[in-house]
C-alpha positions as CSV (number, residue, x, y, z in Angstrom):
1,M,-61.2,-37.1,54.0
2,S,-60.5,-33.6,55.3
3,L,-57.3,-31.9,54.5
4,E,-56.4,-31.5,58.1
5,N,-56.3,-35.2,58.5
6,A,-54.3,-35.8,55.3
7,A,-50.7,-37.0,55.3
8,P,-48.0,-34.4,55.3
9,E,-47.0,-35.2,51.7
10,I,-50.6,-34.7,50.5
11,K,-50.8,-31.3,52.2
12,L,-47.4,-30.3,50.7
13,A,-48.5,-31.4,47.2
14,I,-51.7,-29.4,47.4
15,D,-49.8,-26.3,48.6
16,L,-47.3,-26.7,45.7
17,I,-50.1,-27.1,43.2
18,M,-51.8,-24.0,44.5
19,L,-48.5,-22.1,44.4
20,L,-47.8,-23.1,40.8
21,E,-51.4,-22.3,39.7
22,D,-51.6,-19.0,41.5
23,N,-48.4,-17.9,39.8
24,Q,-49.5,-19.3,36.4
25,I,-46.4,-21.4,36.0
26,E,-46.5,-23.4,32.7
27,P,-46.7,-27.2,33.3
28,Q,-43.4,-27.9,31.5
29,V,-41.6,-25.3,33.5
30,A,-43.0,-26.7,36.7
31,L,-42.0,-30.2,35.8
32,A,-38.5,-29.2,34.9
33,A,-38.2,-27.3,38.2
34,L,-39.6,-30.3,40.1
35,E,-37.0,-32.5,38.5
36,I,-34.2,-30.3,39.7
37,V,-35.8,-30.3,43.2
38,R,-36.1,-34.1,43.1
39,R,-32.4,-34.6,42.3
40,D,-31.4,-32.1,45.0
41,L,-33.5,-33.8,47.6
42,Q,-32.3,-37.2,46.6
43,K,-28.7,-36.1,47.0
44,K,-29.4,-34.6,50.4
45,A,-31.1,-37.8,51.5
46,R,-28.1,-39.9,50.4
47,E,-25.8,-37.6,52.3
48,E,-27.9,-37.8,55.4
49,N,-28.0,-41.6,55.1
50,H,-24.2,-41.7,54.7
51,A,-23.7,-39.5,57.7
52,E,-26.0,-41.7,59.8
53,E,-24.1,-44.8,58.7
54,T,-20.7,-43.4,59.7
55,K,-21.7,-42.4,63.2
């Protein structure tokens, strides 16, 4: 499977891995940062869902 045909989340994951590796980010630091990002995105998704439900 070529990357150009990959799902958007696969492309993003590869870009993020490359960014972390290129900047020599330690795995534990990256995981901690990704947890913060995950919580932030989950909060935004809940807020968007709530806004859609109240329309």
